N, C-alpha and C positions, 0 to 999 in steps of 0.2 A: 504494500500500500504506500502510495506517495502522497505528499502534501502538495497540492496544486494551488498556486497563487496567481491570479490573472492580473495582467497589466495591459496597457494600450495595445501593444503589438507583439507581446510575448507572454508566456506562462513560465513562472519559476517552478521547477520540479525539484522537490527535496525528498531524499530518502530518510530512513529511520536513523541513519548515522549522522545526519546533519549535513551531508554532502548535497550540492545542488548544481543545476545547470539551467540555462535559459533556453526555452523551447520557442523558437521564432515561428511566426505564422500570421494568419489573417483571421480576424474576428468576422464571423458571418452570422446570419440569423440562426439562432438555435445552437451555436457552437463555435468551434475554432478549428480551422484547417492548419495543421502543424506541418512544418518543414522537417522531415526526418534527418536532413543533412545537418541540422543544428544540434543534434545529439552527438557531442564529441568528447567532452571531458566533464568529470565531476569536479566541483570546486569546494574547498572547505578551508577557510582562513588562507594560508599561503600555499596550500597543497593543491596540486592539479593531478587528477588520476584519469588516464585515458579510458574511454568506454569502448569495449570490444564490440564487434558486429553481433555476436551472440547476445551480449547484454543489451545492446541497442534494440534488437528484436524483442527481447523479453520486456524491456521498458515500454515499447510501443504497444505490445499486446496487453500489458497490465493497465496502462493508462486508458486504452479503449474499453477494456473490461470494466474498469473502475467507473467510467462515465456512461456506460451503455444504457442504464435505466434513468439517467439524469435528463432533465429538459435541456441541459447545456452539455453537448457531446464534444469530445475531442477526437478528431479523425486525422489521419496522416495523408498528405498529398503523395501521389505516386511519383517516383523519381522521373525527372524529365518533363514534368507537366508544369 
């Protein structure tokens, strides 16, 4: 489970360890279309931890599952669109 905090043009995603990253995208009616390319590194204080492709896939699946029953959904844009 992630803590999701919305801003104008991004969502801050924070894990249970206090690490976070900025998920860029576009606010649309009923949700947010996120750019999967913005999932690169976890940040915590002065530490930067790269996010592997496997972890990135798990993060995207978890975020979509976490918001599936919400009136505000977070979906991910297809690469190249």
